[in-house]
C-alpha positions, 0 to 999 in steps of 0.5 A: 294957840290962835286968837279964838282961845284965851288963856286965863289965870285960875282954876276952872269951876269944879264942874268944868274941872270934872268935865275936862278930866272926863272928856280928856280921858283922865280919871274923875275924882269924887266931887268933894275931892275935886272941890278941895283940889281946885281950891288947893292949887299953887297956881293954875290956868284955864283956856276958854274958847272965845266963840262959845265961852267954853272952858276947853283946857286947864293945868295946875301946879301943886307945890310947897312954894319953895323947891318942889313943884308938881304939874297936874291936871293937864287936859284939853278937850279932844275937839280942841287938841293939836292947836297949841293949847297944851303948849300954852298951858304948860308954858304959863305954868312953867313961867310962874314956877320960874318966876317964883323959884328959879331952878326949882325941882319940877316934875310930873307924871305923864301919860303917853299922849302927853309925852311929846308935849312934855319932852318939847318943854324940857322934861326927861324920864327919870328912870332908872335913877328914880321911878314914879310910884303911887299908892294903890287905893287904900279905901 
């Protein structure tokens, strides 16, 4: 990541969070859920484009703080991708986890565009030993 970007600790604003998810091609939760989610992160980082002040990237961790750590909301705006921002975000999140709980169980659910990034940082597929599952919307 070059000097035109600044990595900051903390979550983006709710508006930036929703915009980043939408523009990066992720699903957009209802605002009320986004507000709770942004506040509920174990740790999070955001990336600001210095020339414009725009938040252009983010990542969060949800956790019990001891053993389980789940990386979520990895997003970089398309116009700012392929500049090392995703690497910087993931490295910062993993460093926070490693400091707090060396050897902890860290997982994520990665969509195809992020697979190369995650593999570069040591993530491997868990199947067939385990598989990711999700609950269909109950509402």
